[in-house]
Backbone as CSV, one residue per row, in Angstrom:
resi,resn,N_x,N_y,N_z,CA_x,CA_y,CA_z,C_x,C_y,C_z
1,UNK,-18.560,23.532,10.255,-17.637,24.281,11.316,-18.515,25.594,11.921
2,UNK,-18.392,25.372,13.184,-19.017,26.335,14.304,-18.418,27.712,13.867
3,UNK,-18.933,28.641,14.346,-18.842,29.938,13.690,-18.681,30.800,15.162
4,UNK,-17.656,31.222,15.041,-17.479,32.519,16.467,-17.579,34.118,15.922
5,UNK,-17.262,34.572,16.936,-16.905,35.990,16.905,-16.268,36.887,18.561
6,UNK,-15.623,37.747,17.579,-15.144,38.364,19.158,-15.684,39.776,19.280
7,UNK,-16.109,40.262,20.432,-16.373,41.184,20.571,-14.822,41.897,21.471
8,UNK,-15.289,43.615,21.237,-13.979,43.918,22.138,-14.286,45.379,22.281
9,UNK,-13.908,45.549,23.633,-14.066,46.811,24.145,-12.842,47.292,24.714
10,UNK,-12.881,48.747,25.016,-11.457,49.769,25.482,-11.524,50.240,26.724
11,UNK,-10.310,50.747,26.829,-10.030,51.368,27.994,-8.728,51.995,28.142
12,UNK,-9.330,53.275,28.667,-8.579,54.124,28.377,-8.671,55.199,26.662
13,UNK,-7.648,55.751,26.500,-7.578,56.654,25.542,-6.467,56.420,24.278
14,UNK,-6.377,56.824,23.054,-5.845,56.202,22.341,-4.289,56.974,22.316
15,UNK,-4.720,58.436,22.060,-3.293,59.509,21.949,-2.389,58.828,22.773
16,UNK,-1.294,59.701,22.073,0.268,59.370,22.940,0.711,60.977,23.614
17,UNK,-0.259,61.759,23.772,-0.799,62.897,24.895,-0.880,62.514,26.261
18,UNK,-0.161,63.708,27.244,-0.068,63.453,28.572,0.173,61.756,29.081
19,UNK,1.106,61.863,28.405,1.762,59.819,28.950,2.494,59.617,30.151
20,UNK,3.051,61.366,30.848,3.242,60.755,32.335,1.758,61.183,33.149
21,UNK,1.020,61.023,32.596,-0.085,61.537,33.872,-0.377,59.701,33.783
22,UNK,-0.527,59.545,35.338,-0.908,57.628,35.416,-2.799,57.749,35.204
23,UNK,-3.635,58.354,35.052,-4.612,58.076,33.977,-4.799,57.580,32.765
24,UNK,-3.897,58.654,32.219,-3.986,58.663,30.920,-2.876,57.735,30.025
25,UNK,-1.968,56.947,30.726,-0.336,56.628,30.378,-0.993,55.180,29.654
26,UNK,-2.534,54.628,30.146,-2.253,52.925,29.278,-3.674,52.827,28.571
27,UNK,-3.599,52.028,27.611,-4.746,51.884,26.993,-4.731,50.087,26.999
28,UNK,-5.934,49.551,26.724,-6.288,48.419,27.125,-7.658,48.134,25.853
29,UNK,-7.181,46.850,25.195,-8.092,46.593,24.972,-8.616,44.543,25.227
30,UNK,-9.917,44.636,25.673,-10.309,43.481,26.084,-11.156,42.735,24.877
31,UNK,-10.912,41.401,24.207,-11.925,40.851,23.813,-12.633,39.319,24.034
32,UNK,-13.872,39.620,24.255,-14.622,38.471,24.371,-15.066,37.572,23.279
33,UNK,-14.745,36.167,23.408,-15.376,35.275,22.345,-16.262,34.307,22.269
34,UNK,-17.187,34.373,21.335,-18.375,33.420,21.661,-18.764,33.133,20.297
35,UNK,-19.182,31.578,20.564,-19.892,31.214,19.404,-21.039,31.956,19.227
36,UNK,-21.285,31.880,17.664,-22.495,32.465,17.599,-23.773,32.085,17.627
37,UNK,-24.010,31.042,17.494,-25.015,30.344,17.852,-25.841,30.443,19.294
38,UNK,-24.606,30.146,20.298,-24.511,30.301,21.561,-25.027,31.935,22.090
39,UNK,-24.624,33.052,21.401,-24.963,34.073,21.154,-26.531,34.226,21.472
40,UNK,-26.983,33.999,20.274,-28.887,33.643,20.043,-29.186,32.909,20.445
41,UNK,-28.918,31.351,21.187,-30.003,30.925,22.018,-30.044,30.694,23.298
42,UNK,-28.743,31.463,23.932,-28.225,31.283,25.737,-27.794,32.450,25.802
43,UNK,-27.177,33.431,25.039,-26.039,34.852,25.507,-27.359,35.776,25.927
44,UNK,-27.954,36.107,24.705,-28.651,37.331,24.470,-30.267,36.825,25.254
45,UNK,-30.778,35.698,25.444,-31.316,35.429,26.452,-31.424,35.811,27.756
46,UNK,-30.538,35.313,28.380,-30.138,35.061,29.526,-29.842,36.957,30.143
47,UNK,-29.494,37.350,29.518,-28.994,38.953,29.474,-30.104,39.712,29.818
48,UNK,-31.142,39.569,28.760,-32.161,40.150,28.383,-32.984,39.971,29.653
49,UNK,-33.304,38.471,30.222,-33.662,38.033,31.618,-33.010,38.975,32.561
50,UNK,-32.108,39.037,32.705,-31.240,40.045,33.967,-31.708,41.442,33.691
51,UNK,-31.545,41.894,33.147,-32.210,43.301,32.759,-33.553,43.632,32.770
52,UNK,-34.313,42.533,32.352,-35.715,43.008,32.490,-36.079,42.952,33.738
53,UNK,-35.480,41.647,34.736,-35.915,41.377,36.244,-35.219,42.278,36.922
54,UNK,-34.320,43.636,36.552,-33.468,44.649,37.663,-34.158,45.771,36.849
55,UNK,-34.155,46.073,35.627,-34.769,47.421,35.458,-35.598,47.588,34.279
56,UNK,-36.416,46.683,34.123,-37.746,47.286,33.504,-37.297,47.212,32.245
57,UNK,-36.271,46.511,31.515,-36.242,46.744,29.874,-37.164,45.792,29.421
58,UNK,-37.368,46.664,28.183,-38.130,46.073,27.408,-37.838,45.799,25.518
59,UNK,-37.858,44.866,24.618,-37.646,44.457,23.724,-37.753,46.335,22.742
60,UNK,-38.731,46.777,22.927,-39.078,48.066,22.231,-37.773,49.038,22.955
61,UNK,-37.505,49.283,24.038,-36.912,49.993,24.678,-35.732,49.142,25.494
62,UNK,-34.712,48.645,25.022,-33.803,47.533,25.707,-33.027,48.691,27.057
63,UNK,-32.223,48.048,27.880,-31.689,48.693,28.732,-30.398,48.403,28.469
64,UNK,-29.070,49.078,27.820,-27.824,48.572,27.707,-27.002,48.767,28.763
65,UNK,-26.517,47.159,29.089,-25.318,47.531,30.009,-23.999,48.323,29.599
66,UNK,-24.073,49.368,31.156,-22.811,50.285,30.677,-22.163,50.301,31.816
67,UNK,-20.673,49.898,32.161,-19.972,49.673,33.546,-20.208,50.913,34.160
68,UNK,-19.983,51.969,33.776,-19.623,53.694,34.451,-20.852,53.701,34.939
69,UNK,-22.203,53.794,33.989,-24.131,53.765,34.214,-24.222,52.944,35.377
70,UNK,-23.846,51.932,35.516,-24.373,51.049,36.277,-23.464,51.385,38.194
71,UNK,-22.050,51.731,37.734,-21.306,51.982,38.779,-22.052,53.203,39.842
72,UNK,-22.298,53.745,38.824,-22.928,55.535,39.160,-23.982,55.740,39.466
73,UNK,-25.009,54.666,39.506,-26.217,54.382,39.655,-27.250,55.133,38.836
74,UNK,-26.862,55.274,37.695,-27.063,56.610,36.642,-28.274,55.897,36.033
75,UNK,-29.808,56.754,35.339,-30.103,56.858,34.647,-31.098,55.836,34.739
76,UNK,-30.992,54.626,34.275,-32.103,53.462,33.850,-31.599,52.455,34.875
77,UNK,-30.345,52.851,35.726,-29.605,51.958,36.543,-29.876,52.568,37.806
78,UNK,-30.993,53.258,38.333,-31.359,53.771,39.700,-31.725,53.002,40.564
79,UNK,-32.517,51.909,40.285,-32.759,50.890,41.123,-31.643,50.725,41.757
80,UNK,-30.393,50.636,41.455,-29.726,50.099,42.261,-29.140,50.886,43.634
81,UNK,-29.968,52.247,43.526,-29.616,52.745,44.897,-29.886,52.016,45.984
82,UNK,-31.042,51.222,45.895,-31.628,50.575,46.975,-30.390,48.770,47.189
83,UNK,-30.019,48.982,48.454,-28.900,47.907,48.846,-28.964,46.576,48.277
84,UNK,-30.276,46.121,48.559,-30.900,44.481,48.484,-30.710,44.698,46.964
85,UNK,-31.840,45.983,45.941,-31.579,45.679,45.012,-29.886,45.155,43.869
86,UNK,-28.924,46.412,44.513,-28.191,46.078,44.309,-26.802,44.850,44.284
87,UNK,-27.157,44.332,45.545,-26.634,43.373,45.938,-26.813,41.941,45.281
88,UNK,-28.432,41.679,45.343,-28.809,40.832,44.430,-28.578,40.911,42.816
89,UNK,-28.396,42.017,42.194,-28.203,41.896,40.700,-26.716,41.788,40.450
90,UNK,-25.506,42.401,41.657,-23.951,41.930,41.493,-24.248,40.238,41.666
91,UNK,-24.988,40.049,42.725,-25.050,38.268,42.552,-24.927,37.456,41.480
92,UNK,-25.800,37.939,40.561,-27.019,36.994,39.545,-25.625,37.373,38.356
93,UNK,-25.406,38.882,38.201,-24.429,38.998,37.184,-22.955,38.471,37.508
94,UNK,-22.617,37.981,38.533,-21.431,37.376,38.528,-21.846,35.635,38.247
95,UNK,-23.148,35.334,38.536,-23.849,33.928,38.090,-23.391,33.772,36.814
96,UNK,-23.999,34.721,35.797,-24.538,34.986,34.562,-22.789,34.719,34.170
97,UNK,-21.669,35.523,34.534,-20.502,35.572,34.204,-19.481,34.377,33.902
98,UNK,-20.014,33.530,35.639,-19.432,32.151,35.907,-19.923,31.038,35.343
99,UNK,-20.842,31.612,34.345,-21.769,30.378,33.871,-21.605,30.363,31.941
100,UNK,-20.403,31.339,31.396,-21.072,31.703,30.297,-19.709,31.201,29.713
101,UNK,-20.341,30.402,28.446,-19.188,29.612,27.651,-18.608,30.949,27.106
102,UNK,-17.434,31.318,27.277,-16.486,32.397,26.413,-15.214,32.236,26.786
103,UNK,-14.506,32.857,25.570,-13.082,32.566,26.161,-12.462,34.636,25.450
104,UNK,-11.317,35.193,26.840,-11.216,36.205,26.825,-9.729,36.320,26.366
105,UNK,-9.374,37.374,25.985,-8.349,37.873,25.820,-7.871,39.283,26.460
106,UNK,-6.879,39.897,26.584,-6.378,41.251,27.159,-5.279,41.592,26.908
107,UNK,-5.390,42.793,26.264,-3.494,43.432,25.735,-3.567,44.798,26.624
108,UNK,-2.487,45.227,27.081,-2.349,46.824,27.785,-1.157,47.211,27.543
109,UNK,-1.308,48.246,27.077,-0.069,49.151,26.605,0.617,50.002,27.547
110,UNK,1.742,50.001,27.625,2.220,51.210,28.655,2.710,52.450,27.399
111,UNK,1.686,53.412,27.323,2.017,54.475,25.705,3.288,55.091,26.391
112,UNK,3.645,55.800,27.416,4.679,56.213,27.953,6.125,55.683,27.530
113,UNK,6.356,54.125,27.887,7.411,53.005,27.397,7.166,53.035,25.815
114,UNK,6.283,53.085,25.239,6.172,52.615,23.688,5.625,53.888,23.041
115,UNK,6.170,55.397,23.506,6.662,56.979,23.107,8.008,56.529,23.664
116,UNK,8.757,56.254,24.664,9.822,56.403,24.679,10.771,55.282,24.010
117,UNK,10.128,54.052,23.720,11.536,53.261,22.681,11.116,53.616,21.648
118,UNK,9.737,53.641,20.943,9.896,53.935,19.707,10.113,55.840,19.465
119,UNK,11.128,56.466,19.476,11.299,57.624,19.460,11.122,58.040,17.292
120,UNK,10.938,57.230,16.751,10.859,57.506,15.078,9.876,57.419,15.023
121,UNK,9.851,55.676,14.976,8.658,55.073,14.201,7.472,54.398,15.589
122,UNK,6.202,54.314,15.804,5.918,53.924,16.586,4.303,53.455,15.574
123,UNK,3.650,52.593,16.673,2.395,52.394,15.594,1.372,53.288,16.474
124,UNK,0.264,53.874,16.001,-1.039,54.486,16.193,-1.382,53.572,17.817
125,UNK,-1.619,53.674,18.951,-1.716,53.142,20.352,-2.801,52.433,19.965
126,UNK,-3.435,53.043,19.701,-4.710,52.006,19.635,-5.073,50.573,18.456
127,UNK,-4.215,51.148,17.326,-3.811,49.962,16.413,-2.907,49.051,16.763
128,UNK,-2.304,49.151,17.418,-1.363,48.423,17.791,-1.623,47.275,18.579
129,UNK,-2.653,47.765,20.008,-3.177,47.299,20.444,-4.294,46.131,19.859
130,UNK,-5.054,46.295,18.700,-5.558,45.984,17.845,-4.776,44.740,16.985
131,UNK,-3.928,44.980,16.372,-3.258,44.421,15.973,-2.825,42.936,16.673
132,UNK,-2.324,43.398,18.307,-1.529,41.944,18.702,-2.861,41.456,19.432
133,UNK,-4.115,41.910,19.475,-4.907,41.398,19.895,-5.809,40.510,19.095
134,UNK,-5.869,40.693,17.720,-6.055,40.071,16.744,-5.127,39.022,16.211
135,UNK,-3.888,39.233,16.435,-2.854,38.133,16.730,-3.067,37.087,17.726
136,UNK,-2.919,37.229,18.853,-3.516,36.353,19.528,-5.046,35.215,19.500
137,UNK,-5.700,36.684,19.006,-7.569,35.563,18.521,-7.050,34.409,17.363
138,UNK,-6.518,34.970,16.630,-6.164,33.892,15.311,-5.259,32.762,15.462
139,UNK,-3.801,33.336,16.316,-3.475,31.620,16.842,-3.957,30.709,17.838
140,UNK,-5.699,31.482,18.755,-6.539,30.795,19.495,-7.209,30.461,18.514
141,UNK,-7.659,30.696,17.271,-8.536,29.954,16.117,-8.420,28.783,15.640
142,UNK,-6.643,28.851,15.440,-5.936,27.919,14.781,-5.933,27.173,15.886
143,UNK,-5.820,26.852,17.078,-5.751,25.752,17.911,-6.887,25.149,18.264
144,UNK,-7.858,25.923,18.103,-9.470,25.311,18.267,-10.086,24.511,16.976
145,UNK,-9.215,25.209,15.879,-9.402,24.578,14.250,-11.035,25.423,14.517
146,UNK,-11.295,26.664,14.452,-12.399,27.289,13.997,-12.060,28.201,13.180
147,UNK,-13.211,29.057,12.659,-13.420,29.998,12.389,-14.045,31.432,12.930
148,UNK,-14.121,32.714,12.998,-14.538,34.164,13.344,-14.617,34.785,12.775
149,UNK,-14.897,35.897,13.248,-14.804,37.477,12.823,-14.892,38.671,13.645
150,UNK,-14.779,39.492,13.758,-14.145,40.248,14.663,-15.594,41.687,14.605
151,UNK,-15.851,41.915,16.316,-16.676,43.596,16.064,-16.164,43.714,17.586
152,UNK,-16.372,45.153,16.911,-15.382,46.290,17.988,-16.710,47.301,17.927
153,UNK,-16.273,47.986,19.642,-17.672,48.744,19.638,-17.444,50.361,19.167
154,UNK,-17.964,50.815,18.391,-17.755,52.070,17.357,-17.174,53.177,18.216
155,UNK,-17.062,53.804,17.849,-15.843,55.823,18.255,-16.385,56.193,17.540
156,UNK,-17.145,55.897,16.523,-17.204,56.949,15.743,-16.958,57.793,14.653
157,UNK,-17.642,57.951,13.288,-17.017,58.879,12.495,-15.233,58.418,11.632
158,UNK,-14.513,59.671,11.715,-13.424,58.956,10.988,-12.749,58.025,11.918
159,UNK,-12.951,57.666,13.059,-12.034,56.827,14.291,-12.704,55.121,13.367
160,UNK,-13.731,55.316,13.452,-14.512,54.029,12.687,-13.690,53.786,11.502
161,UNK,-13.389,54.234,10.333,-12.878,54.569,9.108,-11.286,53.789,9.635
162,UNK,-10.783,54.876,10.380,-9.194,53.831,10.716,-9.504,52.754,10.792
163,UNK,-10.069,52.586,12.082,-10.162,51.538,12.291,-10.533,50.308,11.299
164,UNK,-11.404,50.424,10.633,-11.564,49.288,9.693,-10.588,49.210,9.004
165,UNK,-10.132,50.144,8.378,-8.771,50.412,7.110,-7.408,49.381,8.047
166,UNK,-6.823,49.681,9.434,-5.957,49.267,10.183,-6.322,47.612,10.014
167,UNK,-8.136,47.160,10.397,-7.906,45.886,10.161,-7.714,45.267,8.606
168,UNK,-8.466,45.694,7.988,-7.769,45.349,6.714,-6.684,45.370,6.352
169,UNK,-5.445,46.230,6.615,-4.476,45.981,6.476,-3.795,44.571,7.199
170,UNK,-3.686,44.739,8.535,-3.705,43.424,9.188,-4.070,42.248,8.143
171,UNK,-5.178,41.872,7.700,-5.742,40.631,7.549,-5.175,40.674,5.779
172,UNK,-4.642,41.803,5.106,-4.204,42.088,3.557,-2.879,41.250,4.201
173,UNK,-2.155,41.786,4.801,-0.780,41.837,5.184,-0.153,40.560,5.944
174,UNK,-1.370,40.176,6.785,-0.425,39.468,7.948,0.759,40.282,8.980
175,UNK,1.336,39.646,9.822,1.995,40.430,10.656,3.569,39.773,10.592
176,UNK,4.655,39.947,11.548,5.730,39.422,11.415,5.515,38.036,12.207
177,UNK,4.670,37.713,12.949,4.202,36.471,14.049,3.275,35.556,13.016
178,UNK,1.905,35.836,12.314,1.136,35.694,11.954,1.011,35.955,10.221
179,UNK,0.803,34.803,9.638,1.751,34.679,8.211,-0.074,35.370,7.483
180,UNK,-0.118,35.588,6.459,-1.400,36.745,5.866,-2.413,35.623,5.378
181,UNK,-1.801,34.359,5.129,-2.538,32.769,4.689,-3.383,32.688,6.135
182,UNK,-3.144,32.565,7.324,-3.932,32.201,8.200,-5.001,33.054,8.751
183,UNK,-4.683,34.220,8.348,-5.658,35.436,8.975,-6.848,34.610,7.410
184,UNK,-6.518,34.796,6.498,-7.893,34.682,5.378,-7.896,33.241,5.452
185,UNK,-7.892,32.483,5.756,-7.914,30.836,6.211,-8.758,31.071,7.534
186,UNK,-8.811,31.578,8.695,-9.349,31.628,10.053,-10.321,33.023,10.522
187,UNK,-10.003,34.269,9.394,-11.179,34.673,9.733,-11.900,34.690,8.357
188,UNK,-13.523,34.812,8.924,-14.020,34.533,7.940,-14.336,35.987,6.964
189,UNK,-14.509,36.915,7.661,-14.690,38.684,7.235,-13.161,39.249,6.999
190,UNK,-13.012,39.888,5.783,-11.702,40.654,5.685,-12.378,41.898,6.663
191,UNK,-13.533,42.435,6.898,-14.041,43.585,7.545,-14.413,43.347,8.571
192,UNK,-13.846,44.610,9.273,-13.905,44.641,10.975,-15.860,45.363,11.056
193,UNK,-16.031,44.415,12.159,-17.653,44.889,12.110,-17.576,46.027,13.694
194,UNK,-18.072,47.077,13.148,-18.056,48.487,14.039,-19.611,48.628,14.635
195,UNK,-19.681,48.395,15.499,-21.291,48.759,15.947,-21.640,49.296,17.714
196,UNK,-22.010,50.243,17.844,-22.367,50.943,18.926,-23.063,49.527,19.806
197,UNK,-22.748,50.022,20.817,-23.213,49.189,21.863,-24.767,49.799,22.031
198,UNK,-25.211,50.401,21.747,-26.705,50.867,21.788,-27.553,50.068,20.950
199,UNK,-26.985,49.480,20.010,-27.582,48.416,19.185,-28.134,47.024,20.180
200,UNK,-27.946,47.162,21.202,-28.131,46.034,22.040,-27.336,44.724,21.419
201,UNK,-26.185,44.936,21.826,-25.279,43.848,21.120,-24.828,43.048,22.477
202,UNK,-25.331,41.840,22.839,-24.680,41.152,23.911,-23.349,41.126,23.969
203,UNK,-22.464,40.453,23.098,-21.291,40.390,23.332,-20.614,41.882,23.888
204,UNK,-20.848,42.989,23.091,-19.964,44.069,23.496,-20.273,44.447,25.289
205,UNK,-21.631,44.021,25.006,-21.890,44.182,26.829,-20.972,43.712,27.779
206,UNK,-21.264,42.495,27.581,-20.167,41.690,28.603,-18.613,42.051,27.951
207,UNK,-18.131,42.709,27.063,-16.987,43.110,26.853,-16.802,44.279,27.739
208,UNK,-17.618,44.724,27.613,-17.951,46.493,28.726,-17.812,45.883,30.174
209,UNK,-18.544,45.269,30.378,-18.696,44.459,31.758,-17.308,44.548,32.613
210,UNK,-16.746,43.751,31.797,-15.135,42.808,31.791,-14.036,43.800,31.934
211,UNK,-13.762,44.394,30.865,-12.655,45.239,30.187,-11.843,45.858,31.177
212,UNK,-12.760,47.222,32.366,-12.128,47.459,32.890,-11.164,46.116,34.547
213,UNK,-11.918,45.889,34.816,-11.412,44.664,35.773,-10.564,44.069,35.636
214,UNK,-10.284,43.603,34.072,-9.353,42.970,33.130,-8.321,44.019,33.193
215,UNK,-8.340,45.221,33.022,-7.012,46.173,32.600,-6.678,46.506,33.662
216,UNK,-7.349,46.643,35.117,-7.060,46.603,36.613,-6.077,45.327,37.124
217,UNK,-6.399,44.421,37.063,-5.744,43.187,37.207,-4.508,43.314,36.302
218,UNK,-4.222,43.507,35.425,-3.003,43.465,34.454,-2.229,44.696,35.331
219,UNK,-2.756,45.870,35.325,-1.534,47.031,36.287,-1.289,46.349,37.422
220,UNK,-1.989,46.180,38.170,-1.815,45.314,39.420,-0.703,44.422,39.079
221,UNK,-0.740,43.320,38.505,0.522,41.877,38.185,1.667,43.217,38.079
222,UNK,1.500,44.114,37.618,2.798,45.135,36.683,3.217,45.653,37.510
223,UNK,2.356,45.773,38.697,3.167,46.334,39.938,2.977,48.519,39.999
224,UNK,1.794,48.310,38.641,1.705,49.858,38.302,0.418,50.603,39.543
225,UNK,-0.552,49.618,39.471,-1.388,50.209,41.132,-1.388,49.080,41.900
226,UNK,-2.070,49.627,43.431,-2.002,48.408,44.762,-2.747,47.776,44.818
227,UNK,-4.098,47.936,44.205,-5.154,47.186,44.289,-6.254,47.191,43.082
228,UNK,-6.930,46.326,43.417,-8.402,46.320,42.306,-9.149,46.363,42.455
229,UNK,-10.530,46.782,42.609,-11.456,46.931,43.167,-12.386,46.132,43.602
230,UNK,-12.984,45.847,44.702,-13.736,44.232,45.756,-14.408,44.244,44.381
231,UNK,-15.502,44.706,43.534,-16.293,43.590,42.640,-15.273,43.880,41.811
232,UNK,-14.348,44.046,40.556,-13.556,43.444,40.151,-12.748,42.570,40.558
233,UNK,-12.370,42.429,41.586,-11.579,41.302,41.933,-12.715,39.563,41.557
234,UNK,-13.618,39.993,42.032,-15.028,38.963,42.118,-14.793,38.654,40.628
235,UNK,-14.762,39.828,39.379,-14.867,39.329,38.145,-13.387,38.646,37.504
236,UNK,-12.812,39.235,38.020,-11.184,38.401,37.562,-11.269,37.155,38.633
237,UNK,-11.255,36.687,39.277,-11.609,35.595,39.620,-12.232,34.520,39.283
238,UNK,-13.062,35.128,38.423,-13.998,34.237,37.311,-13.557,34.108,36.287
239,UNK,-12.789,35.276,35.737,-12.310,35.257,34.745,-10.329,33.945,34.490
240,UNK,-9.802,34.359,35.594,-8.836,33.697,35.629,-8.754,32.362,35.984
241,UNK,-9.921,31.618,36.477,-10.317,30.214,36.789,-10.362,29.853,35.571
242,UNK,-10.728,30.206,34.710,-11.286,29.503,33.209,-11.988,30.076,32.075
243,UNK,-11.839,31.545,32.032,-12.249,32.175,30.968,-11.351,32.749,30.058
244,UNK,-10.074,32.902,30.977,-8.830,33.421,30.283,-7.915,32.332,29.174
245,UNK,-8.055,32.841,27.358,-7.440,31.551,26.665,-5.838,31.349,27.473
246,UNK,-5.641,30.570,27.418,-4.244,29.776,27.774,-3.389,28.867,26.572
247,UNK,-2.312,29.108,26.712,-1.582,28.173,25.629,-1.196,26.882,26.284
248,UNK,0.001,26.321,25.577,0.545,24.840,26.179,0.880,25.247,27.498
249,UNK,0.697,23.810,28.181,1.630,24.124,29.859,0.395,25.353,30.722
250,UNK,-0.695,25.403,29.594,-1.496,26.552,30.657,-1.084,27.734,31.005
251,UNK,-0.133,28.511,29.991,0.543,29.343,29.637,-0.433,30.351,29.340
252,UNK,-0.548,31.481,30.643,-1.405,32.671,30.218,-0.960,33.923,29.822
253,UNK,0.365,34.288,29.849,1.441,35.373,29.587,1.019,35.378,28.319
254,UNK,1.151,35.954,27.507,1.517,36.025,25.965,0.410,35.062,24.879
255,UNK,-0.558,34.607,25.896,-1.871,34.133,25.101,-3.315,34.775,25.564
256,UNK,-3.911,34.729,26.960,-4.924,35.395,26.743,-4.629,36.853,27.517
257,UNK,-3.237,37.010,28.345,-2.961,37.953,28.221,-1.795,38.907,27.996
258,UNK,-1.498,40.057,27.476,-0.441,40.601,27.018,-0.073,41.949,27.263
259,UNK,1.344,42.073,27.425,1.817,42.997,27.929,2.550,43.878,27.197
260,UNK,2.026,45.055,26.662,2.718,45.988,25.310,3.806,47.191,26.558
261,UNK,4.658,47.745,25.638,5.494,46.997,24.459,6.303,45.792,24.733
């Protein structure tokens, strides 16, 4: 049986402070699912070739794709100040995303509604989103008859320890919608893999590139923002055409996309 991995990236912050501020009201997790042999043989070489072409990336000193730095054209991405180079890079990046054999899942939590709805008991927002994302992921694995594990970008120190404990609790106890035996059957590890993006992990870099447009698109669809950025729209078109996980009847919401609470 082929083995897969979901790589997860976040948008927003996890606390319940300042939830009236539109810039801090939402938290989103996006996961990208790749077959592990595909990562080694196709995704990683293609991504390294792209970075080498535009940013002089070298195996001893690899460039790490990070959306914010790319947009701001900072540090290793200064070449993007040249409009011709920037246009060519955007085109090649979109072509890469379009050809990738990947499945995408996105969860967005309205923390203000979450705080108001659960006045006595409530999940930590980050762990709530992780729980729901992993549920969708396990349902996808069951439908495809494949197995997988989970990798998430490191948040550092105590936060990483809390994430690992939260994942282990989900694995050991299951949820109200997915019984524990399915987690044991379909996940190849009871441990959450937590890695920094600086390790040059291709899956985490792809998750970073698409997480913000995926988040914006859901806010737009829920009437929370007026539009998605122009380049983000191009990414979303690719994702919604054939990358997002869909259930029976081509159903997207509740499968590849989930709005919380």
